[in-house]
N, C-alpha and C positions, 0 to 999 in steps of 0.2 A: 310215272305219267305226269306229263306236263299239264298244269290248270292255270286258268287265268281268273282272278278275283277281284272284287271291289271293295275299297275301304268302307268302313262303316264309321258313322260319328255318334259318339255318345254325348249328347249335349250337356246332361248335368256335369259330367266329368271335364268338359271343355270349359263351362262356365266356372268351375273350381279352379282350373288352371288360370283362366283370365283373372279372377278375383284375388288369387293368393300369389301369383307369379309375373303376370304381363304388366298390370297396373300398380303403381305404388300408392295411389290414393284413390279414395272413392270421389273426391271432386272431379277427377277425369271423366266420369261418367256423366256429369252435368255438361262439361264440355263438349263431349261427344254429341250429346242430344241437341245442344244449341247450334253445333256445326251442321248437324243434318238439317236443322230447321232453316239456317241460314242458305243452305245449298238449294232447299227446295223453293226458297223465295227467289234465288238467282234463276232457276230454272223456269219459274213463272214469268220473270221480267223477259227472260230470253226467247221462251218457245210460245208464249200466249201474246205477248206484245199488246197489253190492254192499256189503253189511254188512262192515264189518272191512277194507275195502281200504285199503291204504297206499301211496301214489305213492312211486316212487323212480327215480332217474337214476343211473347209474354210468358213470364214465369210466375206462378202462384203457388201457395202452399196452403194445406188445410190441417193444423195440429190435431183437430179433433178426430179426423179419418186418417191421420199420419200419411198423406198423400202429397206428392209434388206434381204440377202439371207444368207442362212445356208446349206451348200453343204457338202456331204460326199460321199466316195466311197464304202459304206458298201453294205448289201445285196439287197436293194431295196425292193419293194413290189409288190407281184402279185395282181391281181383283188379280188381273194378271202381273201387275207390278209387286204387289204383295208377296205372290208366288216365287216371281223370277228374282226379286232383289231382297226384299225383308226379311225373307225366310231362308235365304241360301247365303251360308256363311262364306265369306271370301269373295262375293260378287256384289259391286256397288253400282248404281246407275250413274252417279256422280263421277266416278273414274271413267267409266266408258264415254260419257258425254263429254268430259273434257278432253279425252284422247281424240274423239271425232273433232273437237273444235280447234284443237292445237294447230292443225295446218290452215284453218280458215278464219278463225277469230281468236288469236293469242292472247289479246286482252281478256276477252269474255272467259275464256278457258281459265285464266289466272284468279277469276272471281270465285271458281268453285274449290273447294278445300278437300272434300272426302276422297279417300285413297285406296284403302285396304277392303273395305266392305265387312269389317267387324265391329265399326264403332256402335252399332245398335245394341249390341251383346252387352256393353258396357253398362247398359241400363240395369242389368242384373247384378252389377256391383252394389247398387243402391237399393234395390227393390226385390221383394219376395213374389211379386207379381206384376205384370206389365200390361196396360190396356192402351189400344190405340184407336182412337176415333178419327176416321179421315174421310174426305170427300174430293174427289178429282173432278176437274173441269169435263173430263170425258166419261164420267160413270157416277153411280149412286153412291151414298153414304155407306160406310163399312166400319164394323167394330171387329177388331182383332185381340185376343187375350192369350197371355200365356203366363205359366207359373215356373217357367225355367225348365221343363222337362221336354221329352221329344216331340210332344203333341202341343197343339194350339187350338183355339176355337175361334171360327170367323162367322160372323152373321151381319144381318143388315144393321146399319148404324143410324143415328139420329142427328148426325151434324147437318146443319142447313147451308153452312157456306163453305167455299173452297178452302181446303187448307187441312192441317193436322193437329190433333192433341194428342200428346203421350202422357198418360197419367200413371205414376209410380206409387205403389204401396211401399213406403220406405222400410227397410230393415232397421232393427233399433240401432245399429251402429251409424246409420245415416240420418238419424233424427235431427242432428245438429242443423240440418238444412231446412228445418221447419221454422228457423230463425231468420228473419228478414235480412239481418245485417250479414249473417254467413252467406246467404245467397248472393247478396250484393257483392261481397268479397270475392266469390268464385267468378262471377260474371266478369268483373273488372279486372281479375288477375289473367283470365284465359282469352276473353272475347272483347276487350276495350276498343279494338281497332276495326271490328267487323262493321260494315257499311250499314247492314241491316239494323235498324233501331230495335233495342232490347228494352222491354219495360219489366219492372218487377211489382207485384201486388198491385196491377192496374194503374200504375203511377203515370201521370200524364206527361212526366219528363223521362226521356230515355237515360239509361244508367250507364251506357257505354259510350265512350267518346264519339265512336263512328268513323273518325280519320285519325290516323297516327300523326304525331307532332310534326313529322318532316314533311307532310303534305299541306301544312298550314301556310298562310303566306308569309307571316314572320316566323321562319324555322327556329331561330337560335330562343326567341321567347317562348315559343310553345314548347320546345324541349325542356327549357328550365321549368315551366310550370309543370309538365309531366315528370320531372324528377321529382318535384315536391309531391305530387299525386301519388306515385309509385314507390319511391325509394324514401319518402320522408325527409329529404334533403332540401333545407330552406333555399340555398342559393350556391350551387357548385361554383367551384372556382373558374372552370372552363368548360365550354361545351363544343364539341367537334361534330357537325354534321358529315355524313358518310354519303358516298355516290358509288356508282358502278365503277370497278376496277378493271385494269387490263393486265394479264399476265403474259410475259414474254416466255414463250416455249421453246426458243431457239429457231426452230423451223416454222413457228406460226405464232399467233397470239390468241389469247382467250379472253373474252369479257366475261366478267363475273358480276351478275345482278346482285346489287346491294343498296339497301336503304337503311336508315337508322342514324343513331348518334352515339357518341363516346362522351364520358364526361369525368372529371376529377372532382371528388368530394372535398371538403374543407380540410379533413384530417384522416390519417390512417390509424388503425389500431393494430400495432405491429403484432403478427402472430403467424405461427407455421400453419395456421388454417386460413390466412388471408390470401385470397387470389383476385385476379382481375377477372370478374365475372360479367356474363352478359345474359340478358333475357332474350331468348331467341324466338322469332316469330317466322312463319312459313306461310306466305299468301294471308297474313295479318291474323293468324290463329297462334296462340302462344303455344310453343313446344317444350321449352326449358325455361325455368326462371332463373337459373343461376349457371350456365355454363363455364366450366373453369379451364377450358383448353383452347378456345378459339383464339384468345388474345394472347401476344407473346409472353413468355415467362417474366420478363422484366417489367410488364406493366401492371403490377399487382395494385397500384395506387389507381388504376383506370376501372370504370364500370361503364354499362352501357345497355343500349337495345338496339337489336338489328332485326330486319327481315329479309330474307334471302331465300328465293325459290330454288337456287341451287343446291341447298343443303338437302340431304335426304332423312327424313324422320325414321326412327325405329318403328316396329308394329305398333308399340304403345303410344307413340308420338310424344313421348316425354324427353326424348333426347334425340341427337342427331348421329348419323353414321360418320365415322372418321375414315372416309374414303378419299379419292382425289379431289373431288368437289370441295371437301372440307378443308384438305390442304391448301387449295386455291384460295378459298376465303380467308384462312389464315394469313397468307401472304399480303393479299389485298389489303386487310385490316392492319397489319404491321406497317406496310408501306404508307397508308394514309396517317395513321398515328404517328409515325417517325416524322413524316413530312409537316404534320400539323405542329407537333412539338418544337422542331427546328424553326418554323416560321414563328412560332409564340416567342421563343427565346431571342429571335432576331429583332421582331417588330414590336413585341408587347413584353418587354423584359419584366416589367413589375408584375405581370400575371404569371409568368414563369418562376418568379421569385417567390410568390405565394405557393405555388405548387411545391417547389423545392423545401420551402420550409415546413409545410404541412405533412410532407411524405418523405422527408430527408431519410429516415431509416431504411424504409422500403426501398427507395431509389439507390441508395448506396449499396444495398445488398445485391441488387440484380445488375447495377452499372458495373461492378467489379466481375461480373461474369459475361457480360456482353461488351466487347471493345467498342463497337459503333456507337452503342448508347452510352458508354461511359465518355467518349470523345465528346459527345453532345452535352453531358451535364456536368463533366469534372469540375468546372470553374464556376458553377453557379449553386451547387449544394452546400448548405451551411453545415459547418462542423461544430459539435460542442466543444467549447474550449473554457479555461478558467477566466476568460475575458468575455464569455458570452458566446453567441453563434456567429461564426466567422467563415466566409467562404475561402478558398485557397488563395485567390488573389489578395484578399483582405489580411489573411494570416501571414502569407510571406512579406507583405508590405511591412510588417512589423518584426518578423524574424530573419529577414534575410532569405537565404535559400536552405534555412536549416527548419526542418520539422520535428519538434519535441511532442511526444505523445506517451501516454501511459495505459496500460489495459487495465487498470485499477480504477473503478468507478470514481470519479470525482464528485462524489455524493453530498459531502458535507462542505461548509464554507471553509473549514480547515484545510480540507484536500485541495480546494481551489487556490487558496492562498500559498500554500506551500509550493504547488506546481508552478507558481511564479518565480521560484527560487532562482531561475537563470534570467530573470527579467524579460522574458517573452511568453506569450501565452502557451499552455500545454493543452494539446488535444485530449479529450476523454474518449479513448478507444476501447472502452469497456464492452460496447456492442460489437457483436461478433463480426459484423460486416465491415466495420471501420478500418482495421488494420489491412484487410484485402484491399479496401479503396485506397488507403494511403499508398500501399506498395504499387497498386496500378498506375498512380499519379506520378511515383518517382520514376517508374518505368517509362512513361510518357515524356517526363521532364527529367532528363538525365542530371541536369544542374542541381535538382532539389535532394538533399540528404536527410533521412530519416534517423532519428535519435530515440531510441525507446527506453524511457524511464523506468526504474525498477517499479515492481508492481506494488509494493507496499510504501512507495515513497522516501524510504529511508535513505535513498542516495541523496537527497536533496538536504539532508542534515549532515553537516560536517562535523564529526567528533572533535572536541577540544580537550586539552588537559583540565583535570578539575582545579587544580592550582587556587587561585584566588576565591573560587566557587566552593571550597570544600565545606564552608560552614552552611552554606545554603543547601547543600546536598544532603548533609547530616540531618538539618531542620526538616526537610521534606521526608526524609526516611522515617524520623520520628511522628510525623503525621500519617504514616502508613503508605507511602507512595514509593513505587520504585523510580529512581532518578537516574538522568544522564544528563551531561552538559554537552551542547552542541552549538554551532553557529548556522543560522539560516535567515532566509528573508521571507517575509518583509521583517525588517528590525524593529517595527513598533509591536510584533507579536511576542510577549514575553515567554509563552511556554505552549507545548502542544503535547497531547498525549496520542501515544501511538501503539497500537496493538499488533501482535503478530499476524501474518497474513490469514491463518487459519483460525484465529481466535472465534470469530462470528460462527463459523462452521461446527466448531467444538461445542460451542454454547447452544446451538440449535439441535444438534445430535443429542446432547445431555437432556434437553426439554422434551425431545420426542421419547426418550428413554423413561422419563419421569412420567410421562402421559400414557405410556404402554403402547406406543405407535409403531416400535420395532418388532417385528415378528420374533417369536420365542426362539427360533433356531438360530437367530443372529444376536439377540440382545445381550447375551453373555460375552461374545467376542467384541460387540460395540463398546460394553460396559468397560471392559478392561481397557480399550484403546482411550477412552474418555478419562477414565481414572489415570492412566499414565500421563496423558496430556496435562491433566490438571495438576498432577504431582510436579511436573515440569514447570508449572506455573506458565504454560503456553497461551493461556487466556487472560493472562493479566497485563494490563497496560503499563506503559512507562511515561513518565513526564520529563519531557526534554526541555530543560532551561535554556533559554537562548542568550548565550554569551554576547551576541551582537546587540542585543536590546539595552537601551539606556537605562530602563527601569531596573533590569537584572543587574547592570554593573554597579548601579548606585547602592542596591541592597546587599552587594558584597563588601561594601565599605565597613570598617571595624567602628566606624563613629555612630553607626545606627544601632540602637539597643536590640538585643537578642529578641525578646518578646515582640517588638514590633516587627522585626524580620519574620518571625514565626507567623504572626496574624496576616502579613501581606502574603507570605508564600502560600498561606493556607488559601487566601481569595484567588491567588494566581493558579493554584493546581485545581481546585474545583471549577474554576471558570474554565480551564483548559479541558477538563474531563466533559464539561457539558458542551463546550464548543466543538468538541470532536465529533458529537453527534452518532458515536458508535457505541455498541454494547450496553444501550440503556433502554429498558423498559418504562412504562410511564411511572411506575412505582419507585425504580431507582432514580429516575431523574428527579421526582420530587424529594427524594431524600438528599440527594446531592445539592439541590437547589436550597434546601433549608440549611445544609452545612455551609454553603457559600454565604449566604445571608449571615449566620452567626458569626463567620470569620470577618466579614466585612462590619458588623457591629463592633467586634473587639477592636479592630483597626480604627474606627472612628471615634 
């Protein structure tokens, strides 16, 4: 038997879904209530056309009664509007009004924000009970009250002026909103750009800006001030205002409405969690505080704020749908950012250089993955070298067309000096993006040759026969050092201490074992590995005496007394160990420094 039924709505169940799954934070409830208040003020402006009307929203809290109030002087509600819109989930007067205005007054329709007709329910994220006192210009004052179940109470109200007050008895989890500063933070995070003045705790000064920075006469200055207000960045390197963009669809073009700005902070913190993020607004209401997908992947050093009515918010209005409009906005953003950076590099190279120096690691990582971006930045990104930071043109001016690099971090001064062994700078390519960046450059410039030095820099130490240095070797061994003789540059460096490539790893694992940080199931296996390596003395350093150093050559002379040679070698060996800068904790460094000083005392 065929039947036709009607869906039933269980309001407590719906509110639980909203609280636990739709909205990610209770702060959204405040945003939605402010949005409703703003829209009703816009309605009053459009529908009543009263000379001298000045819209206003007030937020206040009462810690004693644990209540939060949102008051507006908008249109208010009639009894019919309460039944038709306030208590009908999914139907909103604002959306219907905007749709009516869209063909006759597009600018006015854009002032309205509401969309889904569910925003008022977010009040129950914050409150155990909600009271609405409202008075319409077309009806008497009314009082509406609900505790979030299927029924509500409505009775004559006491409000004497046109408008609405929503009073929330806050849940314990929302009591943080009873602190004025927390309330201010929510208002500024979500509603800074709303044109309706918002006041907190009866302040005479509105707490929201009222206009976004891109609508100010001096856009760049206003954007810089807003970056300080919103992001805490004192002075970004560069600000790029955004404008509407045109997309070529082949058979036609599409204009994407876009306002906002991008900026580059002074410095990146290189991290796998770092993205180019945007604060996203739709019709001046904050939707997403840090979208990670609108900017191109290579632009991780860029941040910004945009307002784009073409983007479609999700039901919670905390994110945007990744649809065709989203893709179009992505294209416009990439086009304007690429053009802005290209113009910057051409017309203001000193500013581009600041960007390149402050964000070189991030820029290199993405330049190697994006050929167009790579060609734009390849010659201006500084590389870390044994002679400081150099761009490719600066480096090649010293090395010809040969690029020397090591994947071993040039962390200590000793490493940097040894890397100079070929009389040209050596590039520190220990950051994972650098080798790919170097290869991309060589592919773009076939005349450039890449030469990778050995990871542990031992390739720069040329072994020589012990010969005349045999006595020095024996004396060093008596001091407890493993010794080799080699020739290397700079010749003023008498000795260096070198460790096997895995020495620091072995030491770190051994420390983890001693501290009980290795799981029991693996500790036995790991202990055997560490014991084997330590038995092989694979974590022990070796002193390399520099046969090219005039001091070492003089010490090899038989005319110098043995005791004096031993004292001098002790000074040299401990200096090399300290100069190496590896395998030393604070305690060991202090011990070796003491030994070095005692050797120096014997020498003098």
